[in-house]
C-alpha positions in Angstrom: -56.4 217.8 -44.1 -57.0 219.6 -47.4 -53.7 218.3 -48.8 -54.7 214.7 -48.0 -58.1 215.1 -49.7 -56.4 216.7 -52.7 -53.9 213.8 -52.9 -56.8 211.3 -52.8 -58.7 213.1 -55.6 -55.5 213.2 -57.7 -54.9 209.5 -57.3 -58.5 208.7 -58.2 -58.3 210.8 -61.3 -55.3 208.9 -62.8 -56.0 206.9 -65.9 -54.8 203.4 -66.8 -52.3 204.8 -69.3 -50.5 206.5 -66.4 -50.1 203.2 -64.6 -48.9 201.5 -67.8 -46.3 204.3 -68.3 -45.3 204.2 -64.6 -44.7 200.5 -64.4 -42.9 200.4 -67.8 -40.6 203.2 -66.7 -39.9 201.5 -63.4 -39.1 198.3 -65.1 -36.7 200.0 -67.5 -35.0 201.9 -64.7 -34.6 198.7 -62.5 -33.3 196.8 -65.5 -30.6 199.5 -66.2 -29.6 199.4 -62.5 -29.3 195.6 -62.7 -27.1 195.8 -65.8 -24.8 198.4 -64.2 -24.7 196.4 -60.9 -23.7 193.2 -62.7 -21.0 195.0 -64.8 -19.6 196.7 -61.7 -19.5 193.3 -59.8 -17.8 191.5 -62.7 -15.1 194.2 -62.9 -14.5 195.0 -59.3 -15.8 192.0 -57.4 -18.3 193.9 -55.2 -21.7 195.4 -55.7 -21.7 199.2 -56.3 -24.6 199.7 -53.9 -23.0 197.5 -51.3 -19.7 199.4 -51.6 -21.6 202.7 -51.4 -23.4 201.6 -48.3 -20.3 200.3 -46.6 -18.2 203.4 -47.5 -20.7 206.1 -46.6 -23.3 204.5 -44.3 -21.3 202.1 -42.2 -19.1 204.8 -40.5 -22.3 206.4 -39.2 -23.1 203.1 -37.4 -19.7 202.6 -35.9 -18.0 200.7 -38.8 -14.7 201.6 -40.3 -15.8 201.4 -43.9 -12.7 199.4 -44.9 -13.6 196.7 -47.5 -10.0 195.9 -48.6 -8.8 194.2 -45.4 -5.1 194.2 -44.6 -2.3 195.1 -47.0 -0.7 192.3 -49.0 2.6 191.1 -47.9 3.6 190.2 -51.4 1.2 191.9 -53.9 -2.4 193.0 -53.7 -2.7 194.9 -56.9 -3.9 193.5 -60.2 -0.5 194.3 -61.8 1.0 191.1 -60.4 1.7 188.4 -62.9 -0.6 185.4 -62.9 1.0 182.3 -61.4 1.5 179.4 -63.7 0.2 176.0 -62.8 3.3 173.9 -62.0 3.3 170.2 -61.0 5.9 169.3 -58.4 6.8 166.1 -56.5 4.7 165.5 -53.4 7.1 165.8 -50.4 4.8 163.5 -48.4 4.3 160.9 -51.2 3.6 157.3 -49.9 5.3 154.1 -50.8 3.7 152.1 -53.6 4.3 148.7 -52.3 3.1 148.8 -48.6 0.6 151.7 -49.1 -0.8 152.3 -52.6 -0.8 148.6 -53.5 -2.6 147.7 -50.2 -5.3 150.3 -50.9 -5.8 148.8 -54.4 -6.1 145.2 -53.0 -8.6 146.3 -50.3 -10.8 148.7 -52.4 -10.2 147.6 -56.0 -9.5 151.2 -57.0 -6.3 152.5 -58.6 -5.1 155.3 -56.3 -2.6 156.7 -58.9 -3.3 157.9 -62.4 -1.1 157.0 -65.3 -0.1 160.6 -65.7 1.1 160.7 -62.1 3.0 157.4 -62.4 4.6 158.5 -65.7 6.0 161.6 -64.1 7.6 159.5 -61.4 9.1 157.1 -64.0 10.6 160.1 -65.8 12.1 161.4 -62.6 13.7 158.1 -61.8 15.1 157.7 -65.3 16.7 161.2 -65.0 18.0 160.4 -61.5 19.8 157.2 -62.5 21.7 157.9 -65.8 24.1 155.5 -67.5 27.1 156.4 -65.3 25.4 155.0 -62.2 25.2 151.4 -63.6 28.0 148.9 -63.9 27.2 148.1 -67.6 25.0 149.3 -70.5 23.0 146.2 -70.1 22.0 147.0 -66.5 21.0 150.5 -67.7 18.8 149.2 -70.5 17.2 146.7 -68.1 16.2 149.4 -65.5 15.0 151.8 -68.2 12.7 149.1 -69.4 11.6 148.5 -65.8 10.8 152.2 -65.2 8.7 152.3 -68.4 6.6 149.2 -67.6 3.0 150.0 -66.5 2.5 146.8 -64.6 3.9 146.9 -61.1 4.5 143.2 -60.8 6.5 143.2 -64.0 8.6 146.1 -62.8 9.4 144.3 -59.6 10.4 141.1 -61.3 12.8 142.9 -63.7 14.4 144.6 -60.7 14.8 141.4 -58.8 16.5 139.7 -61.8 18.9 142.6 -62.1 19.6 142.6 -58.4 20.5 138.9 -58.5 23.0 139.6 -61.3 24.3 142.9 -59.7 23.7 142.9 -55.9 24.9 146.5 -55.5 22.6 148.0 -58.1 21.2 151.1 -56.4 18.4 151.8 -58.9 17.1 148.2 -58.5 17.2 148.5 -54.7 15.3 151.8 -54.9 12.6 150.3 -57.2 12.2 147.3 -54.9 12.0 149.6 -51.9 9.3 151.6 -53.5 7.2 148.8 -54.9 8.6 145.4 -54.2 7.7 145.3 -50.5 4.6 144.8 -48.4 5.6 146.5 -45.1 7.4 149.6 -44.2 10.0 147.5 -42.3 11.0 145.8 -45.6 11.1 149.1 -47.4 13.4 150.5 -44.7 15.7 147.5 -45.2 15.9 148.1 -49.0 16.7 151.8 -48.6 19.3 151.0 -45.9 21.1 148.7 -48.4 20.9 151.4 -51.1 22.3 154.0 -48.7 25.1 151.7 -47.7 26.1 151.3 -51.3 25.9 155.0 -52.0 28.0 155.9 -48.9 30.6 153.4 -50.0 30.9 155.0 -53.5 31.1 158.4 -52.0 33.8 157.3 -49.5 35.9 155.8 -52.2 35.7 159.0 -54.2 36.6 161.1 -51.2 39.6 158.9 -50.3 40.9 159.0 -53.9 40.3 155.3 -54.5 38.2 156.3 -57.5 39.2 159.1 -59.9 37.4 162.2 -59.0 34.7 163.3 -61.4 32.8 166.4 -60.4 29.7 165.5 -62.5 29.7 161.9 -61.2 30.1 163.1 -57.6 27.2 165.5 -58.0 25.0 162.7 -59.4 25.9 160.4 -56.6 25.2 163.1 -54.0 21.8 163.7 -55.5 21.0 160.0 -55.4 22.2 159.8 -51.8 19.9 162.7 -51.0 16.9 160.9 -52.5 17.7 157.6 -50.6 18.2 159.4 -47.3 15.0 161.3 -47.6 13.0 158.2 -48.3 14.7 156.4 -45.5 13.7 159.3 -43.2 10.1 158.9 -44.4 10.3 155.2 -43.4 11.5 156.2 -39.9 8.6 158.6 -39.6 6.1 155.9 -40.4 7.7 153.5 -38.0 7.6 156.3 -35.3 11.3 156.5 -35.0 11.1 160.2 -34.8 14.6 161.0 -33.5 16.2 159.2 -36.4 13.9 160.8 -38.9 14.5 164.3 -37.5 18.2 163.8 -37.5 18.3 162.8 -41.2 16.0 165.7 -42.2 18.1 168.3 -40.3 21.3 166.9 -41.8 19.8 167.2 -45.3 18.7 170.8 -44.6 22.3 171.7 -43.6 23.7 170.0 -46.7 21.0 171.1 -49.2 19.5 174.4 -47.9 18.2 175.4 -51.3 15.9 172.4 -51.6 12.7 173.8 -50.2 10.6 170.7 -49.5 12.5 168.9 -46.8 11.4 171.4 -44.2 7.8 170.4 -44.8 8.6 166.8 -43.7 10.6 168.1 -40.7 7.7 170.4 -39.6 5.2 167.5 -39.8 7.5 165.1 -37.9 8.0 167.7 -35.1 4.3 168.3 -34.9 3.8 164.5 -34.4 6.3 164.7 -31.6 4.4 167.8 -30.2 7.7 169.7 -30.2 6.0 173.0 -30.8 9.0 175.1 -29.8 11.1 173.4 -32.5 8.3 173.8 -35.0 8.2 177.5 -34.3 12.0 177.8 -34.8 11.7 176.1 -38.2 8.8 178.3 -39.2 10.7 181.4 -38.2 13.3 180.5 -40.8 11.1 179.4 -43.7 7.9 181.4 -43.3 9.5 184.4 -45.0 8.1 186.9 -47.5 10.8 186.2 -50.0 10.5 182.4 -49.9 8.0 180.2 -51.8 4.9 179.2 -49.8 3.2 175.9 -49.4 0.1 174.7 -47.6 2.3 173.2 -44.9 3.9 176.6 -44.2 0.8 178.8 -44.1 -1.5 176.3 -42.3 1.2 175.4 -39.7 1.6 179.1 -39.0 -2.2 179.4 -38.5 -2.2 176.2 -36.3 0.5 177.6 -34.0 -1.4 180.9 -33.6 -4.6 179.0 -32.9 -2.8 177.0 -30.2 -2.3 180.3 -28.2 -6.0 181.0 -28.1 -7.8 177.7 -28.8 -8.6 176.7 -25.2 -10.1 180.1 -24.3 -11.8 180.9 -27.6 -15.5 181.2 -27.4 -17.9 183.1 -29.7 -20.0 184.3 -26.7 -17.1 185.7 -24.9 -15.7 187.4 -28.0 -19.1 189.0 -28.6 -19.2 190.4 -25.0 -15.6 191.5 -24.5 -14.5 192.0 -28.1 -11.7 190.3 -29.9 -8.2 190.4 -28.5 -5.0 191.0 -30.5 -3.9 187.4 -30.2 -7.3 186.1 -31.4 -7.1 188.6 -34.3 -3.7 187.3 -35.3 -5.0 183.8 -35.3 -8.0 184.7 -37.5 -5.8 186.7 -39.9 -3.4 183.7 -40.1 -6.4 181.4 -41.1 -7.5 183.9 -43.7 -4.0 184.0 -45.1 -3.8 180.2 -45.2 -7.3 179.9 -46.8 -6.4 182.5 -49.5 -3.3 180.5 -50.4 -5.1 177.1 -50.6 -8.9 177.2 -50.1 -9.4 173.5 -50.4 -7.7 172.5 -47.1 -10.4 173.5 -44.6 -13.1 171.0 -45.9 -10.6 168.2 -45.4 -9.6 169.3 -42.0 -13.2 169.8 -40.9 -14.0 166.4 -42.4 -16.7 167.9 -44.7 -15.0 166.0 -47.6 -13.6 162.5 -47.7 -9.8 162.1 -47.7 -8.1 159.8 -50.2 -4.5 158.7 -50.6 -2.5 161.7 -51.9 -0.9 161.5 -55.4 2.8 161.3 -55.9 2.8 164.8 -57.5 0.9 167.9 -56.5 -0.1 171.3 -57.8 0.6 174.1 -55.3 -2.6 175.8 -54.1 -4.6 173.0 -55.6 -6.8 170.1 -54.4 -3.8 167.7 -54.6 -1.7 169.8 -52.3 -4.7 170.1 -49.9 -5.0 166.3 -49.9 -1.3 165.8 -49.2 -1.3 168.3 -46.3 -4.6 167.1 -44.7 -3.7 163.4 -45.0 -0.7 163.9 -42.6 -1.8 167.0 -40.6 -5.5 166.3 -39.7 -4.5 164.7 -36.4 -2.2 167.6 -35.5 -5.2 170.0 -35.8 -7.3 167.6 -33.6 -4.5 167.5 -31.0 -4.7 171.2 -30.4 -7.9 172.1 -28.5 -10.1 174.7 -30.2 -8.1 174.9 -33.4 -10.7 173.2 -35.6 -13.4 175.3 -33.9 -11.7 178.5 -34.8 -11.1 177.3 -38.3 -14.7 176.3 -38.7 -15.9 179.7 -37.6 -13.6 181.9 -39.5 -12.4 180.3 -42.8 -15.4 181.2 -44.9 -14.9 184.9 -44.1 -11.9 184.9 -46.4 -14.1 184.8 -49.5 -16.3 187.7 -48.3 -13.1 189.8 -47.6 -11.4 189.1 -50.9 -12.4 191.6 -53.6 -12.1 189.2 -56.5 -9.7 186.3 -55.7 -9.2 185.1 -59.3 -7.9 188.6 -60.3 -6.4 190.1 -57.1 -5.7 189.0 -53.5 -4.6 190.4 -50.2 -1.6 188.3 -49.3 -0.7 186.3 -52.4 -0.9 186.5 -56.2 -4.3 185.7 -57.7 -5.4 182.1 -57.6 -4.0 180.5 -60.8 -6.4 179.7 -63.6 -6.5 176.3 -65.3 -5.9 174.6 -61.9 -8.9 172.2 -62.3 -7.6 170.7 -65.6 -4.2 169.9 -64.1 -5.8 168.4 -61.0 -8.0 166.0 -63.0 -4.8 164.6 -64.6 -3.3 163.9 -61.2 -6.2 162.7 -59.1 -8.1 159.4 -59.6 -11.5 159.4 -61.3 -13.4 158.3 -58.1 -12.3 161.5 -56.4 -14.5 164.6 -56.7 -12.0 167.3 -57.5 -12.4 170.5 -55.5 -12.6 173.8 -57.4 -12.1 177.3 -56.2 -15.1 178.4 -54.1 -17.0 181.0 -56.1 -18.0 184.2 -54.4 -21.7 184.5 -53.8 -23.7 187.0 -55.8 -24.2 190.1 -53.6 -27.7 190.8 -52.2 -28.2 194.0 -54.1 -27.8 192.3 -57.5 -30.3 189.7 -56.5 -32.6 192.4 -55.2 -32.4 194.5 -58.4 -33.0 191.4 -60.5 -36.1 190.6 -58.5 -37.3 194.2 -58.7 -36.7 194.3 -62.5 -38.7 191.1 -62.9 -41.6 192.3 -60.7 -41.8 195.7 -62.5 -41.7 194.0 -65.9 -44.5 191.7 -64.9 -46.6 194.6 -63.5 -46.0 196.5 -66.8 -47.2 193.6 -68.9 -50.3 193.0 -66.7 -51.1 196.7 -66.6 -50.9 196.9 -70.4 -53.1 193.7 -70.8 -55.6 194.4 -68.1 -55.6 198.2 -67.5 -58.9 198.5 -65.7 -58.3 195.7 -63.3 -54.7 196.8 -62.5 -55.9 200.4 -62.0 -58.5 199.3 -59.5 -56.0 197.1 -57.8 -53.5 200.0 -57.5 -56.1 202.3 -56.1 -57.2 199.7 -53.6 -53.6 199.2 -52.4 -53.1 202.9 -52.1 -56.3 203.2 -50.0 -55.1 200.4 -47.7 -51.6 201.9 -47.4 -53.0 205.4 -46.6 -55.4 204.1 -43.9 -52.7 204.1 -41.1 -51.6 207.6 -42.3 -55.2 208.9 -42.1 -55.6 207.4 -38.7 -52.4 209.1 -37.4 -53.4 212.5 -38.9 -56.9 212.3 -37.2 -55.2 211.6 -33.9 -52.8 214.5 -34.3 -55.6 216.9 -35.2 -57.4 215.9 -32.0 -54.3 216.7 -30.0 -52.4 219.5 -31.8 -53.9 223.0 -32.0 -55.6 223.8 -35.4 -53.4 226.9 -36.0 -50.2 224.7 -35.8 -51.8 222.2 -38.3 -52.6 225.0 -40.7 -49.0 226.3 -40.5 -47.7 222.7 -41.2 -50.1 222.4 -44.1 -48.8 225.7 -45.6 -45.2 224.4 -45.2 
């Protein structure tokens, strides 16, 4: 009791200068803590106090204290080189005539940017060199057609050339891409182009035409392009067997071209041939092979299929998470780390548009290309979207600092947004990498610093009022303590209280 009275007398004897010094010092200390916390967060991607609590306090409450997640299958250290932003052809690109043009007529909005169409024009010019044409005049005509910005003018030039040279493959390809209004007409054009190419290849194999290795390689490349686009026609016309046959034949002949398997996987998913999809994934979902949204998200979808029907948050909280469910969640985290823009399209939190003809891997354009064709596949598997909705945001809490290091893949490339804005139309809101939220302790120290600074200013400006306010608060805070001490004195013997006071 004596100590309590002495403490009360001591607090009442404090001068306003003491409170000014106390609040000023507290403000300075909290400001230093805030600066250190922010520096540590910017460098390591996690709050120092948060890491300290997780590392040293969490094990006492049954946690494992592991903040780094699983080990990277490719590279999880900051020593990995930053990936460059590379624009590649969209393996799921649509046909301009029956699809892109129809969208423009219905909505009055141009679905393709000039940059995107210019890349396609350059690719077609490189695909059909002078040797493919029967004359230099035909070559110049098609070069002019590829360079034209107006679609109707390109089509008219190709039609004039086709009347003059009925077996002109470049003209047939251009008309198949842009000069039709239905997929059936597009299929007919590409069938004609394939017939001409197979005739040329047969003559070269049978010795009817002098063998030229460079010309043969060029014709084979053109045949590959035509057959692939024909397979896409079959896919859109729901002729799945014909489409799968062409894609598998192309994979046997051109195993090093890595995009055909994406079309094959999507087509098999549409057929619900999940065993065949698993066989393709076992071959191409390899550590040493380049990844794509189709590969990583299809792997997650197949694992969600094993647990989707039985997955329930209430059951998981009661019985704990099983190994199969953990594998599905880890697969989703892996997919989201590769391309974080896909989940919002799959969960229909963001509006889908027609995908561009070219994409940036791990970017918004790739997310559009994947979700445009695969959204229905996620809906077909019960519980898959529910698992995705509940788990995908946990990726950003688990990653230490995704723009500098990752768990499964190289850091997310910088400069992605600028490349995406060149590819995607102006009416589309380009997705950017989800920024990690500022940790609680940084917010807490910032608020503490502001409060202490405000108290220091008020104490300096109004010392008497703030001193009286502080004493009043102290009295109210000590009232419960005094009440408990009085109750203890009534119950505990006086000698014990005296011994405790001495201690």
